[in-house]
N, C-alpha and C positions, 0 to 999 in steps of 0.2 A: 823394683830398681834398686841397686845397692847404694848405701849412703855415701861411699866413696865416690860414685859416679855422680850423683847429684851435687857433691861438693865441687868436683871437677868441673862440671858444667856450669855451676853458678860462678866459679873463678874465672872460667873462659869469658862469661858474660860481662862479668865486672871489668875484666881486662879490655874487652871490646869497647865498653863504654868510655873506659880511661882513654884509650887510643883516640876515640872519637872527640872526646872533651879537648884533647890536646891539639887536634887537628883544626877544630873548630874555633879555639881560642888563640893558640900561639902560632901554628904553622899551618894556616888554612890550605886546604886542597880543593880545587876546582876539577871536576871530571867533566870534560868537554867531549861529547859524542859528535862524531863527524860520520854522516852517512848521505846517501843519495842514490838514486834509481841509476840504471845503467848509463854509462858515457857520461856522467855527470862532472867527472873530475876529481874525485875524493883524494886519491893519492898525490895529484898535483897540488891541491888545496893545502893538504897537511904539511908537505915538503916545504911549499912556499911560505907557509904562515910561521913554521918553526925557524926557517932562514931568516925572516923578516923580523922575528922576535928577538933573534940573538944579535942580528945586525940592523939596528932600527932607522938607518938613514933614509929609507923610503916609507915610513910609518908616520907621516905628519898628523893623520887623523887619530892616532892613538894618544889621547889627551895626557895620560900619565908618564908617557916615554921617558920624559927628564927625570922622573923619580927612581927609574931602574938603574940601579948601581952595577949590577952584573946579572947575567943570564946564563944559564949553563944547562947541558942535558945531564940527567941522571938515569940508572938503571930504573925501570919501571917497577913499581911496588909489588905487582903480582907475578910471582915466579912461574906461574902456570901458564902465562899468556905470552905468545912471541912478541918481540920488540919490533915496532914498526922500523923498517930499514932505510932510516932517514938518509944516511950518508950515500947508500947505493942510489937512492931515487934522486937524490940532489945531484950526484956525478951525471947521472943520465940526462938531466934536465940542463946541465951547465957546462958539459964537456965539449971538447973541440968539435965534435959532431954530436949535438945534442938530439935526443930522441925522447918521447913521452915515456915516462916510468910505467912498468907494469901495473895493471889494474888490481884493485883490492880482491883477494881471494879467500881470506879469512880475518877473523879478529886479531886485532894487534894494538898495542899501547906504546906511548913514549911519555915519559916525565920531563916536563921543563920547569926548572927552579928559578927563583928570581930574588935577588936582594933588592929590596925596595926602600929608599929613604922616606921617613915620614915627612908630613907636610901639616901645615896648620899652625896655630898659635903657639903651641908647646912642642914643635918638631924638634927644637934643640935640647930638649930634654929627654928625648927618646933616640934609640939606636936603630940602625936599619932592621927591617924585619924580613922574614922569608915566608914566600908563598909559593905553592907549587900548582902547577896545570897538568893534569894527566889527560892526554889526549887519547881518545879511544875511537879507533878506526874499526868499522865492521860494515860488510856488505849490505846495500839496501835491500837486496832479495831476502836476506833474513829479518831485516826489519818488517817488511810486508807479512812475513809469516806471524807475527803477532796478531794479525787480524783474524787468522785462523782459530785462535783460542775460544772465541765465542761462537763459533760455527760448527754445526754438525757435519757428518760426512755428506748428508743429503743435500744440505744447503752450499756446501762447497763445491760438490759435482755439478749442482744445478747451475750455480754461477759460472764455473769454469766452462761448462757446455754452452752457455749463453753467450760468453765471451769469444768462442770459437767460431761461433755462426758467421760464415761468409769470409773467414780468414784463410787465405791460401796454405799459411803455415800448418794448418790443422788438418789439411786433407787426410793425410796418411792415418792420423790417429783416428779421425772420425769414421773413416772407412772400417777400421779394426773394431771401433766401439760397435758399429752397427752389426757386425757379423759375431759379436760376443754376446753370449746368454749368461749372465752371472749367477743365474738360478741353478745351474749345474753345479756338480761337485768340484770344489777347489782343485784347479790343475796349476802347478806352480810355473809351468812353461807358459801358459796363457797369461797368468799374472806378470811373468816377467816381460813378454812381449807387449802388453798393455803399458807397463811402466816405462819400457825403453821409448815406445812410440809417443808417450806423452811428454817424456823428458825431452826427446827431439822438437816436439812442438814448442815447449817452453823455451829452448834454447833459439829457435828460429825467431819466436815472438820478441825475445829480448833483443836479439841483433836488429830486428826491424823496427825497435824503438818503442813497442808497448810496454806499459807501467807495470801492469800486474802480471807478474810470472810467479806464481805460486805453486806448491811449495818450493822455497828458494833453494834448500839443499839439494834438490834434483839439479840445480846449475852448478852448484858448488858443493859436491858431496863429501870430498877430503876422504878421511878413513872410513865413512859410511857407505862409500860405494858398494853396490852389490848386496847391502844388507835388506832384510824384509822391511825394516822402517823405511827404506826409500823405493819399496817395490809394491806402489799400489797406483791406481788411477781411477778416473770415474767409470763406472760400470753398471748398466742396468740390470735388473733382475729382482727376484724375491730374497730378502736377506735372511733366509732359514739357516740354522745352525749347519755346518759343513759346506756351505756353498762359496763359490768364488767371490759373490757380492758381499757375504758376511766377512770373509777374511780381508777384503779390501777396506771395509769400514774398521776392522779391528787394527789394521795396520796405520790408517789415518789417525785413529785415536792414540795409537804408540807414538807416532810422529809427534804429535803435540805435546804428549806427556814426557817422552824421553828426549826430545831435541829442542822444541820451542819453547818450554817452561823452563829448563835449566839456563838456557840462554837468557831469557828474561831475568830470572832469579839472580844468576851470578854477575851479569854484566849490565844489561840494559837498566834494571831497576835502580842501578847505583848511580846513573848519570844526573848531573847537577844542570847542565846547559847543553844545548843541541843545535847544530846546523844541519839543515837539511839542503843539499845541493840538487839543483833542478835544471835538466836540460830543456829550457823552455824553448830556445830556438829549435832544437830538434823536433820538439813536439810541433811547433808551428810549421815546420817544413813538412811534416807527414800528415797535417790537415786536422779538420775538425774531430773525427773519432779519436785521435790520439790526444788532443787537448782534452776533450771531454773525461777521458780515462784519466788522464794526469790530474785533473781539477778533483775528481771524485777519491782519486788515491790520496792526495794531500788531505783532504777533510777526514777520510777514514783514519788516518795515521794518528789523528789527535786522541783516538781513545786509547791508543798504545802508549803515547808519551806521558798520559797521567799529569797533565801541566798543572802547576800551581806554585805558590810560595813555599821555600825551604826554610822554615823557622828553625833555629838552634835546637830546640828542644825535640822537634820532629825528626832532625837530622839524627840527634843522638839516640832516639828511639827506633830509628830505622824506617820512618815513614817518609822517605824521600819523594818528591816530584820534581820534573824538570821545570825550572823557575824561569829560563829564558830559551826561546826558539827563534832562530833566524832562518828565513826562507831565502835562499840566494839562487837566482838566475845566473849560471855560469856562461863563459865563453862571449863576455860582452866585447871583447877585443875583435870579435867578428863583425862589429858595427861600427861606422862613424861616430864620433862623440856626439854629434848633433842628434842622433836617434836613440842615445842611451837612455834619455826620459820616457821615450815611447815603450822601450822594452821594461821599465822600472814601473810604469803605469800598467801594462798588461799583467806583470808579475804581482803586483797588489791586487788587481782583480782576479787572477788565478787562483791566489791562496786566501780569497776572503774569507770563504767558509771555513778553512782551517783556523785562520786568525781568530774569527769571531768565537770559536769554540774554546781556543786557548786563553784568549783574553777573559771571557767570561769565568774560566776556572782560575784565573789570577795570575797567569804567567805574562811576562814582559814578551812581546812579539815584535818582530820587524821583517820587512821583505826589502831586498836590493839586488842590484845586478852588479857582477864583478868578473874579473879575470885574475885568476890565481896566478897565472905567468902568461904575462903579454906576448903574444907571439906575431902580432902585425904592426905595421905603421899605417898612417893615414895617407891618403893621396888624392888629388883632383884630376880626373881624366876628362878631356874634351870629348863631347858627343853631341852631335847636331846643332853645333853653335853654342851649346851650354856646357859647363863644368859639373860633371858628374862626382859627387864626393862617395870615395871608395875606401876600402882598406886593402893593404896588400901584404902578402907574406909567402913564406915557403910553402910549396905544394909538391908532395911526391911526384917524381918523374921530371920536375922542373929544375934547371940549374940557376935560376934567377926569380926574384919575387914576382908573384901575379898579382895584378889588382883585380878586385871584384866589388860589385855594388850587390850587396845581399839581398835587396828588395825592401818594400815597406814593411813597417812594424805595427800591427794592430795595438791600441792603447787600451782595449777591455776585452774581457772574456765574451761578452755577447757579441762584439763585432766579429769574433771568429765563429761562435756557435750559430750565428744567423747568415753566415757567408755560405757561397755554394763552392765546393771543392777547396782547393789549397791556395795559400798566400803566395806562392811562387817565390819563396826564400830558398836562396841557394845555401846548401849544406856543405860547406867547404872544410875539408880535413886539413888545417893548417898544420905545418911542422914547427917546432920550437927553432928560434933563431938563435946563432951563436951569441954569446954574451961576453962582456967584459966588465966584471963588477969591481967596483972601487972598494978600498977598505971601508968597513962599517955600513955597506949597502947589501941588502938582500936581492933577490931576483926582481925584475920590473913586474908590475902589476896593475889592476885597477880596482880600487876600492877595497882592497884586502885589509887596509888599515881601518876602514870604517866597519867592517865585520868584526875585526878584532875589538874595537872599541866597544861595541855593543855587546858582545860575548863574554869578554874579560877585562874590560877598561877599569871596572870599578875596583879590582883588587889591585891596582897600581897608585890609587889615590887615598 
């Protein structure tokens, strides 16, 4: 290697360390990762969080909010990552005819900067400081791909086939799998047919609420659509050179090395704090198998998060770990407030294994239930001489609010796993209600301030 190249590389490393020192000591930057599995409400969460951090009238649970002198949006620091389209999403949620914003399709970022007044004994001797929060939005399907890094093709194929057993969504792929012998010479038409059928199964499984739908880029291919790296599937047969089975294994390895690892290195490994949004009500509606799969998924994800404390020296040297993880059950506005405690208890039980792993590694963890945008109000409806506590909201096809009693909420995971059948919970697709926001107020929510306090509240004090 030429001396000039060595000098340039050393200069870049010194510059990078200098930038890290500046961020860590003078204008700290917290990278907050936001993810969740299908239908958990990532886009709504980020949009409402940003709006309520800019206008903090509905954030009483954010202890240091009085210290914030100003909050404003800035261009995200990474010029190669799309900006989270906050303005469009907020317009969709708060317009004259509000609708839910489009779901996450790829990675995006947004930087929030705050001028924070000092507090404490010597506060008068110091001026306001600047802190930055970089919000990183990425599909939960991509997060699950991190679990593939330690799995061979055979392990992944075996687990995938085991999950498909008994699922109606997998019927077409399994029929093709049974007819295909991977011991024969590689045939690209056969490879494409298998991959297409497998992608169809993954899409149907996600739509029906199953948690594990990997590889995630099969669902959100982007500019990789049609490429060999997304043209593989489980197949049986002898993995001899030149066979279809061998080519499927090679493409699976390429997917991990060319798609999954770069995402981990470039984006995920730089996250400081993380919130995982969970559609726990949807899993309860679908029953015991969905709840069990969700529990196992949450536990397995802790390997990917690499939880632990981010000491300054470790951050300067690049050895970052996620130091805070919040597990949040969404859509709690679908329940009357008297049953919020039941959902919170169930959520604690659901993620117990995941939290134990993270706590052991030194991370701070918490679990709660929230609604990023409250879409319902509460009502009491007479029934059989009693008053039934319900929630009411707008539903597609109805011109006025409809009241529902969603059903009883279990308070522990064992209560679900030992039960027969489903819990009878209604899975209602409420629409956002028209809003009138007063100056200084963000959109209405439930416990969004508590989530913000846990994740980033310390930077305002």
